[in-house]
GUSELUM-620033 format. One record per residue: x, y, z of N, C-alpha, C in turn. Coordinates in steps of 0.1 Angstrom, whole numbers, plus 5000, padded with zeros to 4 digits. Example, Ala and Ser with C-alpha at 12.3 -4.5 7.8 and 13.67 -1.06 7.14 Angstrom:
513249435078512349555078513249675078/512849785071513749895071512950005079/
This chain:
827945496827826645466821826145336826/824845336832824345216837824245106826/824344986831824344876821823044866813/821944906819820744896812820744976799/821445086799821545176788822445116777/823445036781824244966771823344886761/822544806767821644726760820644806752/820144916758819144996751819745066739/821045086738821645136727821445056714/821344926717821044836706819544816704/818844796715817344756713816544876708/816944996711816245116706816045116691/816945046684816845056669815844956663/815344866672814444756667813044766672/812144726664810744706670810644556674/809544526680809344386685808244316677/808044356665806944296657807344146653/806744056660806943916657805743866648/804843946645803643906638803843926623/804843996619805044036605805643916597/805043866587805543756579806643806570/807543716567808643756558808943636548/809143676536809543576526810943516529/811743606535813143556538813143436547/812143416555812143306564812143176556/811543176544811543056536812943026530/813743126529815143106524816043026533/815743026546816542956555817943006556/818143136557819543186556820043236570/819243226580819743286593819743196604/819643066602819542976613820842896614/820742786622822042726626822442606618/822642496626823442386622822742296612/823542206606823042106597822541986604/823241946614822841826622823441836636/822841756645823341766659824741706660/825541766669826841726671826941616681/827841526680828041426691828541486703/828141436714828541486727829941446730/830641516738832141496741832441366747/833541306743833941176749835241206756/835641116765836841126773838141146764/838141076753839341066744839641206738/838641296738838941426732838941546742/838941516754838841616764840041706764/841241656762842441736762842541826749/841741796739841741876727840842006728/840142016738839242126740840042256743/839342366743839942486747840542476761/841642536764842242526777841342566788/840442666786839642716797838242646797/838042556788836742486788836642396800/835642416808835542356821835342196820/835042156808834942006806836141946800/837242026799838441976792839041856799/839141866812839841766820838941666827/837641696826836741606833835341616826/834941506821833641496815832541496825/831241536822830241536832829941396838/829741386850829441256857827841236857/827441146848826041126846825341076859/826040996866825440936878825141046889/826041146890825941256899824741346894/824741366881823641456876822241386878/822241256876820941176877820441186892/821441176901821041186915820541326919/821141426913820741566917819541616910/819341566897818241616889817341496885/816241476892815341366889814841356875/814741466868814241466854815241396845/816541396849817541326841817741176844/817241146856817441006861816940896851/815740906845815240796837816040776824/816940876820817740856808819140806810/819440776823820840726825820840576827/821640516819821840366820823240336824/823440206827824740166832825240046824/826540046821827139936814827439816824/827939706819828239596828829339626837/830139726833831239766842830839876852/829539916851829040016860829240156856/829640176843829840316838828540376833/828140496838826840546833826940606819/825840596812825740646798824340686795/824140756784822840786779822740756764/821540746759821340716745821340846737/822340886730822441006723821541016711/820940906708819940906697818540936702/818440956715817140986721817141136723/816341216716816341366717816041416731/815141346737814741386751815941376761/816641266759817841246768818941346765/819141376753820141486749819741616754/818441646753817941776758818041786773/817741686780817741686794819141696799/820141636792821541656796821941796794/821541866783821842006781821242086792/820042066796819342136807820242126820/820641996823821341976836822642046836/823442036825824742106825824642256826/823642316819823542456820823042496834/822242416840821742456853822842436864/823542326863824542286872825842376872/826242406860827542476858827442626855/826242676851826142816847824942876853/824142806860822842856866821942916856/821942846844821042886833819842796832/818642846829817542756828816942786814/816742676806816342686792815042606789/814442646779813342566773813542556759/813842436754814142416740813142316734/812442346723811542256717812342136710/811642016710812341896706812641896691/811941986683812041986669813142086664/813842136673814942236670816242186675/817342246671818642206675818842216690/819342106696819742106711821242116712/821742236716823242256715824042186726/825042106722825942046731826742156738/826742156751827242276759828842276757/829542166759831042186758831542246744/830842206733831342256720830942406719/829842446725829542586724830442666732/830942616743831942676751833242706744/833642606735834842626727834842746719/833742776712833542886704833543016712/832843016723832843136732834243166737/834943066741836343096747837243146736/837043096723837843146712837543296709/836343326710835943466708836543556719/836443506731837043576743838543606740/839243506735840643526732840943626721/840043616710840243696699839943846703/838943866711838644006716839744056725/840143976735841144026744842544046738/842843966729844243976723844344096713/843144146709843244266700842744396706/842644386719842344516727843644586729/843644716730844844786734845144756749/846344776753846744756767845944846776/845644966772844945056780843445016782/842844966771841344946772841044796777/842044716779841844576782840844566794/839744496791838744466801838044586807/838244706802837644826808836444886801/835944816790834844866783833844766780/832644806775831544716772831844646758/831744516757831944446745830644416739/830444466727829144446719829344326709/828444226710828544116700827244096693/827344026682826143986674826143836672/825043766675824943626672823943616661/824443566649823643556637822943416637/821643416637820943286638821043226652/820543296662820743256675819943126679/818943096672818142966675817242986687/816542876690815542886701816242886714/817442826715818142826728818842956732/819143036721819943156724821243126732/821843016729822842956737824143046738/824543096727825843176727825643306735/824643386732824543506741824343476756/823643366759823443336773824743296780/825543206773826843166778827743286778/827843366768828743476767828543576778/827243606780826943716790827143656805/826943526806827143466819828643466823/829443436813830943426816831643556815/831043656809831643786807830643896811/830843956822829844056827829844186820/830844206811830844336803830344306789/829844196786829344166772827844196771/827544246759826144286755825944226741/824744166739824544086726823244146719/823444146706822244146697822144016690/821043946693820843806688819743806677/819943756665818943766655818643626649/817443616644817043486637815843516628/815743436617814643456607813443376611/813543286621812443196624811643256636/810343286634809543346645809443266657/809343136655809243046667810543046675/811643046668812943046674813143176682/812643286676812743416683811943416696/810743366695809943356707810543276718/811043166715811743086725812943156731/813743216721814943276726814643396735/813643476732813243586741812843526755/812043426755811643366767812843316775/813843256769814943206776815843316781/815943426774816643546779815943596792/814643616791813943676802813943576814/813843446811813843346822815143356830/816243396824817543406831817943556834/816943646834817143786838818243846831/818443826818819443886810818943976799/817644006800817044096789817644236790/818344276800818944406800820344406792/820744286788822044276781821944196768/820844136766820644056753819344106746/819444156734818344196726818144086715/816944016715816643916705815743986695/816143976682815444046672815143956660/813843966656813343886644813843956632/814643886624815143946611814243916600/813444016596812543996585813144056572/814444096572815044166560815844066552/816143946557816843846549818343866548/818843966556820243986556820943896566/822243866564822943786574823243866586/823843986584824244066595823244186596/822444186606821344286607821744406614/821944516607822244646613821344746606/820544806615819644916610820445026605/819845106595820545216589821045316600/820145336610820445436620821645376629/821645246631822745186638824045206631/824045186618825245206609825745346610/824845446611825245586611825745626625/825345546635825745586649827245556651/828045656650829545636651829945596665/829145616675829445576689829345436692/828645356683828345216686829245136677/830145056683831044966676830844826681/830844726673830744586677832144526677/832344446688833644386689833744256680/832544196678832544066670831144036666/831043956656829843886653830143736652/829243646655829543506655828343436649/828543316643827543246636827843096635/826843016636826942876634826042836623/826442856610825542846599825042706596/823942696588823542556583824742506574/824942386575826142326567825742296553/824542256550824242196537823242276529/823242256516822442326507821042266507/820942136508819642066507819641926513/818541866514818441726520819341626513/819441636500820241546492821741556496/822241676497823641696501823841646515/822841666524823041616538823141466538/822241396531822241256531823441196524/824041266514825241226508826441236518/826341346527827441356537827341246547/826141206551825941106561826440966555/826140946542826640816536828140816535/828740926533830240926532830940916545/830240916556830940906569831440766571/832540756578833140616580832340546591/831740616600831040556611829640606611/828740536618827340586618827240696628/826240786626826040906635825940856650/826540926659826440896673825240966680/824641056673823541126680822441156670/821241186675820141206667820141346661/819541366649819441496643818041556646/818041666653816841736657816641866651/817541916642817442046637816342066627/815742186627814742216618815342246604/814542256594815042286580815842416579/815442516587816142646587817542626593/817642536603818842506610819842416602/819242346592820042246585820442286571/819642366564819842386550819842536547/820642576538820642716533821042716518/820542806510820942806496822442826494/823142736487824542736485825342676496/824642626507825442566518826142666526/826942616535827642706545828642796538/829242756527830242836520829642966515/828442946509827743066503827243156515/826843096525826343166537827443256543/828643206545829743276551830243376540/830243346528830643436517829743556517/828443536519827543646520827843736531/828243686543828743766554829943846550/830843786543832043856538831643976529/830743946520830244056512829644176520/828944146530828344256538829444316546/830444246550831544306558832344406550/832444386537833144476528832444616529/831144626532830444746534830544796548/830444706558830444756572831844776577/832744706572834144716576834444726591/834944836596835344846610834144866619/832944866614831844876623831844756633/832344646628832444526636833944486635/834544476646836044446646836344306641/835644206645835944066641834644006636/834743966623833643886617834043736618/833243656625833643516627832443426623/832843296621831843196618832443066622/831542976627831942836628831742766615/832542666612832542596599832442446602/831642376594831442236596832142146586/832742206575833342126565834742186562/835742096562837142146561837342216548/836742176537836942236524836442376524/835442416533834942546533836042646539/836842596549837942676554838842726544/839342636536840342666525839642756515/838442736511837742816501837542956507/837242976520836943106525838243186527/839343116530840643186530841043236517/840743166506840943216492840143336490/838843336494838043456492838543576500/839043556512839643666519840743726512/841643646507842843696500842443766487/841343716480840943786468840543926470/840043956482839544096485840644176493/841844116494842944186501842944186516/842244096522842144086537843243996542/844244056549845343976554845343956569/844344016576844244006590843143906593/843443776594842443676596843043566605/842143486610842543376619841643256615/842243136617841443006616841842926628/840942836632841142746644840342626642/840642526651839942396651839142386665/837942336664837142306676837042156677/837542096687837541956689836641916700/835641826698834841786709834241646705/834341556714833841416711834341356698/833441306690833741246678833741346667/833541476670833341576660834441676660/834841716648835741826646835141936638/835242056643834742176636835842276635/835542386627836642486625836042626627/836842716629836342856630837242946621/836643056616837343156608836943296613/837843386613837543526616838443616608/837843736605838643836597838343976602/839244066600839044196605839644306595/839044416595839544526587840344626595/840444596608841244676617842744636616/843544706623845044686623845444606635/844544586645844944506657845144356653/846344306657846744176653846644076665/845843966663845743866673847043796676/847243756688848543696692848443566699/847243506700847143376707847543266699/848843246696849343146687849043006692/848842986705848642846709847342786705/846442876700845142826695845042826680/846142846673846142826659846042676655/845542646643845342506640846642426639/846442296643847642206643847542106632/846342096626846141996615847042026603/847641926598848541956586847642006574/846441956573845541996563845242146563/845342206575844942346577846142446576/847342386577848542476578848742566566/848342516554848542596542847642716542/846542706549845542816549845742906561/846542866571846842946583847543076580/847143186586847843306584849243306590/850143396585851443406591851343446606/852243396614852143416628852543556632/851943606643852243746648853043746660/853443626665854143606677855443536675/856543586680857843526677858643506690/859443406691860043366704861543336702/862343376712863743336713864043296727/864843196729865143146743866643176745/866943236756868343286759868843216772/870143166771870643096783871243196794/870343276799870743376808869443416817/869743466829868543496838867843616833/866543626837865643726832866143876835/866743896846867144026850868144086840/869044006836870044046826869444086813/868443996809867744026796866944156797/866244176809865544296811866344416810/867544416816868444536816868844566801/869244456794869644476780868544536772/867344486773866244526765865944676768/865944716780865744856784866644946776/867944906776868944986769868644986754/868344866749868144856734866944936730/865844926737864645006733864945156733/865645196743866045336743866945376731/867845286728868745316717867945316704/866945236702866145236690864945336690/864945416701863945516702862445466702/862345346708860945286709860245356720/858945386718858145456728857345346735/857245346749856445256756856845246771/856245146777856545126791856544986795/857244956806857244816811856144796822/855444686821854544646832855344536839/855944576850856844476857856144366864/854844386866854044276873853944156864/853844186851853744076841854944056832/856044136836857344126828857144156813/856344256810856044286796856144426793/856744456781856944586776855844606765/855144716766854144756756854644876749/854944866736855544986730855145006715/855645106709855345136695856645196689/856745176676857845226668857345346660/857945456661857445576653858245596640/859445556641860345566629861245446629/861745406617862645296615864045336619/864545286630865845316634866845196634/866345076629867144956631867644906617/867044946606867544886594868944946591/869644886582870944936578870945076572/869945096564869745236558869445336569/868645296579868245386589869445416598/870245316601871445346609872445436602/872545416589873445506581872945646582/871645666580871045796580871145866594/871045776604871145836618872645876620/873545796616874945836617875245966610/874745976598874946096590874346226597/873146206602872446316609873146366622/873646266629874446296641875746376638/876346336627877646406624877346546619/876146566613875746696608874946776619/874646706630873946766641872546806637/871946726628870546746624869746616626/869146606639868446476642867246456633/867046326631865846286623864646296632/863646366627862346386635861146326628/860246286636859046236631858146346626/857546326614856646436608855346436616/854846556618853546576625852446506617/851646426625850546356619850846216614/852146176614852446046610851945936620/851445826614851045716623852245636628/852045566639853145476644853345366633/854545326631854745216622854045086626/854145056639853444946645853444956660/852644866667852644856681853044706684/853644686695854144546699854244526714/854344406718854644376732855844286732/856544286743857744206745857644146759/857344016760857143946773858443866776/858843866789859943786794859343686803/859743556800859243446808860443366814/860643366827861743296832861543146832/862543076827862542926827863542886838/863842756838864742706849866142766849/866842766837868142836837868242926825/867142966820867143056808865943146808/865743226798864643316796864043306783/862743296782862043306769861543446766/861943496755861543636751860443616739/859243666742858243656732857843806727/858143826714857843956708856543936699/855544016702854244006694853944136687/853444116675852944226667851544246671/851144356677849844376682849044476674/849644566666848944656658849844706646/849244726635849944786623849544726610/849944786599849544746586850644666579/851944696582853044646574853744536581/853444416578854144296584855644296582/856044336570857544336567858344416577/857844536580858644626588858644576602/857544516607857644456621858544336621/858544256611859444136611860844176610/861144286603862544336603862944386617/862044446624862344496637862544376647/861744276646861944156654863244086651/863644076639864844006635866044086640/865944216641867044306646867144276662/865944276668865944246683866544106685/866144006678866643876680868143866677/868643936667870043936664870843996675/870444106680871144176691871144096704/870044026707869943946719870943826718/870943766706871843646704873243686704/873543806699874943856699875343876714/874443926722874843966736874843846745/874043746743873843636752874243496747/874343486734874643346728875943346721/876143446712877343446703878343556707/878243596719879143706724880543646725/881543706719882943646720883443656734/884343556737884943556751885943676752/885943726764886943836766888343776767/889343856762890643796762891143796777/891943696779892443676793893643776796/
C-alpha cells in the first residue's frame, strides 16, 4: 500500500472546517504546557535518553551563530569566552529552536511568539521513549515491518512531536489534534512546509474530547493506533501557576510564552490525564499505548492509583531529565504485550513505590556462552517450549503452551508417561505467555536475560523464570564436583 494511503486512512474521517466555532475551545482542554521549560545544561546531559543526540554534547551556540545569521544577534559571551543566550528573551529561545531543528533534522518551523516554543532536546526524550515502548511491545515477527499510527493530543502551533516522530521514523503516521484554531493553522502550515502532509493529519477538535476518534474510525477494525501522546497543561488556573512559581527554590531560568490554552485546564493535569484514562476504558485496544507527559511528581503517584483502581496492571512510568527541569511520563495498555526496556524505568526513590513490577530478569553465570546455549536448547526442549533461536542476536523467542515446570506439572507428567497417556494442549487454548531469552557474553561469564513479552498471568511467568534460573545455577554454579 503506498504511503499516501496510510495517511488517507486517517484524514478521510475528518473535514477541514477551521471556521466552525466551538465552546470547547474556551475550556482549554486540548493544548499543551503550563510554562516554558528551561533549556538543557551540560550538567544534565548524561541523564537524557541514551539516543538523544544532545546527550553527550550540548549545542555549540558560537557555531550556530556563525552558520545562521538570524541567531547571531542573540548570542553573547562570558568573560571566559563561553557563548550563551538569554533564555528569558522569547525571540532568542525561538531562534535557537529554529536553528536546532534546521541543523539537526532539516525541519523548518514558524512559531508565533505568544505560544509555547518547544525545547528540542526535551521533546526528543519523549519521542525516544515512545519509540522504545512501541518497539519493545511489537512481536518478533512484526518488528519494524508495519506502519505505526500515533496520535498527538494538543499538538500546538509547532506540531513538534509529529514532525520529529515522522522525521526519525519513516514508518510513522500521525493524527495531530488541537482545540485552538490558530494553533491548528500554524501546525498545518508547518507540516506542509516540511512536505510531511502525506503522513501527518492536523485536525481541529471541536468536540471537546481529549482523544478524538470519529465514530467511523472506531468502527474500522483495520485501523489500530500504536500510541497516543500528550503534553497537557499543568495547572488549573493562574493562581495555581503563580503558587507553583513562588514555591520554587530558584527563579525561573526561561520566559513563559504559553497561551492560556497551553497553560491551564480545568482540574489541572491530573484531571486532564484522568479524562484520557476514562476514554481509554471505552477505546481499550484501539490504541495500544496511552501515554502522557507529566509535570508534577504528585500526579504520577495519583495516576498510578487510578490505574490500579480500574484493574490496569500493564503500565510504565519514566523520568525525563533535561537542563534544570525534571518531567515524568506515564503509559498504560489493555493489551498483553509487556514492555521490557528496564534501563529506562525510573531511578528516583520517590517513584519506586509507583513503578510497576519488572518484566525483565537476569542471572550471570561463570561459564562461556556456548555452554549456556547448549544447556538452554536442551532445557527448552525438555520443558516443551515452542520457539526458535535467532543466533545473530543470541536470543530465543518462545512461548509456553502448558505448564511443564511446576512440581505438580512434573508429577502429572511422570504419571502420564507411566500410563503412556501424554498430556496434550486443548484445541483453542491460548499460550500461557511469550518470552525472550538473550545471552550476552561477558569477559569470563555469560549474562542471561529472560523477558516476559506477552501474557496475562505474571505469576506463571515468574514461576517459569525461577525454574530456569534454578536449573542454570544448579548446572553452572552449584553443580557438585565429580568424585575423583
